[in-house]
C-alpha positions in Angstrom: 180.9 -0.3 -79.1 183.9 -1.4 -77.0 183.6 -5.1 -78.2 183.6 -4.0 -81.9 186.8 -2.0 -81.3 188.5 -5.0 -79.7 187.4 -7.2 -82.6 188.7 -4.6 -85.1 192.1 -4.3 -83.4 192.4 -8.2 -83.2 191.8 -8.6 -86.9 194.4 -5.9 -87.7 197.0 -7.7 -85.6 196.2 -11.1 -87.1 196.8 -9.9 -90.7 200.3 -8.6 -89.9 202.3 -11.9 -89.8 201.0 -12.8 -93.2 202.0 -9.5 -94.7 205.4 -9.7 -93.1 206.2 -12.9 -94.9 205.2 -11.5 -98.3 206.6 -8.0 -98.0 209.5 -7.8 -95.6 209.9 -4.4 -94.0 213.0 -2.4 -94.8 215.8 -2.7 -92.2 217.6 0.2 -90.5 220.5 1.5 -92.7 219.0 0.1 -95.9 218.8 2.4 -98.9 215.5 3.9 -99.9 214.0 1.7 -102.6 212.2 2.8 -105.8 213.8 6.2 -105.5 213.1 7.3 -109.1 209.8 5.6 -109.6 207.3 8.3 -110.5 203.7 8.3 -109.3 200.9 10.8 -109.6 200.1 13.3 -106.8 196.5 14.4 -106.1 197.5 17.7 -107.9 198.2 15.7 -111.1 202.0 16.0 -111.0 204.2 13.0 -111.6 207.0 12.8 -109.0 209.4 10.4 -107.4 210.8 10.2 -103.8 214.0 11.6 -105.1 212.1 14.7 -106.4 211.0 15.3 -102.8 214.2 14.7 -100.8 215.7 17.8 -99.1 219.2 18.5 -97.7 218.7 16.5 -94.5 216.6 13.6 -95.9 213.0 12.6 -96.4 210.1 11.4 -94.4 207.7 8.9 -96.0 204.3 8.5 -94.4 202.0 5.7 -95.6 198.5 7.0 -94.7 194.9 6.8 -95.8 191.6 8.7 -95.4 189.3 6.7 -93.1 191.5 4.4 -90.9 190.6 5.1 -87.2 194.3 5.0 -86.3 195.2 7.6 -88.9 192.3 9.8 -87.7 193.5 9.6 -84.1 197.1 10.3 -85.0 196.4 12.9 -87.7 196.3 15.9 -85.3 200.1 15.3 -85.1 200.6 15.5 -88.9 200.8 19.3 -88.9 203.4 19.3 -86.1 205.5 16.8 -88.1 205.2 18.9 -91.3 206.4 21.9 -89.4 209.3 19.9 -87.9 210.3 18.7 -91.4 210.1 22.2 -92.9 212.3 23.6 -90.1 214.8 20.7 -90.4 215.1 20.8 -94.2 213.7 17.3 -94.5 211.4 16.5 -97.4 208.1 14.7 -96.8 205.5 12.8 -98.7 202.2 11.2 -97.8 201.5 8.0 -99.7 198.2 6.2 -100.1 198.7 2.6 -101.1 195.1 1.4 -100.6 194.6 0.1 -104.2 191.6 -2.1 -103.2 189.7 1.0 -102.1 190.2 3.3 -105.1 186.5 3.1 -105.8 185.6 4.1 -102.3 187.2 5.8 -99.3 190.6 6.1 -100.9 189.6 7.3 -104.4 191.5 10.2 -105.9 188.6 12.5 -105.3 188.4 11.4 -101.6 192.2 11.9 -101.3 191.9 15.4 -102.6 189.0 16.2 -100.3 190.9 14.8 -97.3 194.1 16.6 -98.1 192.2 19.9 -98.4 190.3 19.3 -95.1 193.5 18.5 -93.2 195.6 21.2 -94.8 198.4 18.9 -96.0 201.5 21.0 -96.9 203.3 18.1 -98.6 202.5 16.0 -101.7 199.9 13.2 -101.3 200.8 10.5 -103.7 198.7 7.7 -105.3 200.7 4.4 -105.1 199.4 2.5 -108.1 199.3 -1.3 -107.4 200.9 -0.6 -104.0 204.4 -0.8 -105.6 206.0 1.7 -103.2 204.4 0.0 -100.1 205.5 -3.4 -101.3 209.1 -2.2 -101.8 209.2 -0.6 -98.4 207.3 -3.5 -96.7 204.9 -1.0 -95.4 202.1 -2.8 -93.4 199.8 -0.2 -91.9 198.4 3.3 -92.1 200.1 5.1 -90.6 203.6 3.6 -91.2 206.6 5.9 -90.9 209.9 5.7 -92.7 212.6 8.4 -92.1 215.7 8.6 -94.3 218.8 10.7 -93.9 220.5 12.7 -96.6 222.3 9.6 -97.8 218.9 8.0 -98.3 219.5 5.4 -95.5 216.7 4.4 -93.3 217.2 5.8 -89.8 213.8 5.4 -88.2 210.7 3.2 -88.9 207.4 2.5 -87.1 205.0 4.6 -85.2 204.7 8.4 -84.8 204.6 8.2 -81.0 203.5 5.9 -78.1 199.8 7.1 -77.9 197.6 7.2 -80.9 194.5 8.0 -78.7 195.7 11.2 -77.2 198.4 13.7 -78.0 198.2 14.9 -74.3 199.2 11.5 -73.0 202.2 10.9 -75.3 205.3 10.0 -73.4 207.6 9.1 -76.2 207.7 11.2 -79.4 209.5 8.6 -81.4 209.5 10.4 -84.8 210.1 13.9 -83.5 212.9 12.7 -81.3 214.5 10.9 -84.3 214.3 14.1 -86.4 215.9 16.1 -83.5 218.7 13.6 -83.2 219.2 13.6 -87.0 219.5 17.4 -86.9 222.1 17.2 -84.1 224.1 14.4 -85.9 223.4 12.1 -83.0 222.7 8.4 -83.0 219.0 7.6 -83.2 218.3 6.2 -79.8 215.0 4.4 -80.7 215.2 3.6 -84.4 212.5 1.0 -84.6 209.0 0.8 -83.1 205.9 -1.2 -83.9 203.7 0.3 -86.6 200.1 0.3 -85.3 197.3 0.9 -87.7 194.9 -0.5 -90.4 196.4 -2.9 -92.8 197.2 -1.4 -96.3 194.5 -2.6 -98.6 196.4 -4.2 -101.5 194.6 -5.6 -104.5 194.4 -9.4 -104.5 
């Protein structure tokens, strides 16, 4: 079992340099792209990122249903939702796995997963991975936090330990939200996104 896990993580890491060349990731202080591009949520509503921004900004979470990294980190999603609600920050989950729409990331599976996990924020279907491509999102999860001026202030991982919430030492995202609320400089604004590669259609 351990050897399979090592092989899986190695394959994930090998695909990242190729994706980085084709879809460069947004830089800190860049404006949020495709702000008015409308996509469908699992509830059937068409909405854009601008439709979901709140007074203090918006958090964009690229996620999926079956990625082991998402599953291990997902116990923190509710804490993040509560923090965004308290901080008047909008939030969306985005599923860009277009190559898996007939399987684990079908719309029905997305609905089922959102109900199971109790998502409080919209779960959006990123057709042709257009939003992911515009952001340069590489993995699930991959986090992008924007301020009220729609400028990127944090990108990367949720925290420094996907395996166990009890062993987290650096709460990168929560710290960034706290510093945003306090009008402070974001001390750590970029971390490495660790996860499964987004499954784009070839």
